N, C-alpha and C positions, 0 to 999 in steps of 0.2 A: 504494500500500500504506500502510495506517495503522499506526503504531507505537503500541501501547497500553502505558502504564506499568504495571509490576507492583509489588507491595508486598513487599519483602523486605529483607534486612539491608543491601544496597547503597544503599538509599534514604537512610539516615541518615549516610552518609559524606560529609564535606565535600570539595569538589573540590580537587585538587592538594595534598592534605595527607597525608603518610605516617602511617599508623597501624599498630600491631602487629596482625597477623592473629589471633593468639590472643585478643586483647581484643575483637575484633569478632564473629567467628563461629567456633564449634567445628567440628572436622572432622579429616580425615586430613592427612598431610603433603602438601606441594605443591611446585611448581617455580617458580623465578624466570623471569620473562618474558624477561630479557636473557641468561641463562646458556644455554650450548649444550643441545640437546635430550637429549643423553646424560648430562647432569649428574645426580647423585643427587637424590632428593626431599629437601626440608628440612622440619624440624619447623615448626609454626605460630609458635613463639616466635622463630624466626629469620627469618621473612618479614614484609615490610611491604606493606600494601595501599595503593594510590594510585588514587583515582578521577579519571579524565581526562575532559575535555570531548569531545563527539563532535558533528560538524557536522550529523548527521541525527537524532540521538536526544538529547533534552534531559536524559535521566537519565544520560548518559555511560556509561563502561565502567570496570571495575575490573581492575587488573593487580597481580600479586604480584611483589615484588622482594626480592632478598637484600640484606644490608647493603652489599655492594660496589657494587651497581647502583641502590640506592635514590635517587630524584631528591631534590633539595634542596627543602625546603618554601619557599613564597613568602615573600619578605622584606617586613617592614612598611615603609610609606612613611617617608621621612626626616622628622623632626620639624620641620626648618627649612621645608620646603615647606608643611606644614600651617599654620605660623605666618603665612607670607605669604598663604595663602588666607584665613585668618581675618581678616587686616587688610583684604584686598580686600572680603570680604563685609560687614564693618562699615562700610566706606566706601560701599558700595552701599545699605546700610540707612539711612544717615544722610541720603541724598538724599530729598527729598520724592517720594512716589509719585504718579504721574500717574493721575488718575481719568478714565475715559471719561464723556462726557456721557450722561446717561440718554436712552434712545430714547423719543421721544414715543409715547404710547399712541394708536393710531388705532382708533376704534371700527369694528367690522365693519359693512359696508353691509347694510342690510335689503333683501332682494330680494323681488320680487313673487312670490306663490304663487297658482296657479290655484285658484279656489274650487270647481271641479268635480272635478279630479283630485288636488288638493293636491300638485302638483309645482311646482318652481321654474321660472319662466318664463325664456326666453332674454333676451339684451340688447335685442331688438326688442320685448319685451313680449308674445310669442306663446307659448302653451302648446305644448310639443313633443308632447304626447299627443293632446289633443282639438283643437288649433288655435284655441282661444278667445283673443281679444284681451284682454289684461289692462292696465288703465289705470295 
């Protein structure tokens, strides 16, 4: 089965980032995905939309959460780790780059062509169509 992507409001939501539902898409009241099924519907100003990754669908899926069940947004990487990476990358750049030797250009071998059929002859010099010997 082929999953085709559709173009709708969910396409513009970043992954794993909570966004207020009222700011994303208009509509009726909704329910939190983590609250019990008998919980009352909440207004869109009280719900958060989070787009999760899905193993079989590259567009992912969106769930609504109340403030109590809203997942934490992803944290930014530590600045110390980026500084160490920057030092490593400058050290790598300082080393002279190895250049591969250019490959020699080998001219294509000219093959014998049968003057009668205008076909290429085999390695023995015999035309495969008419059997004429080509020197």
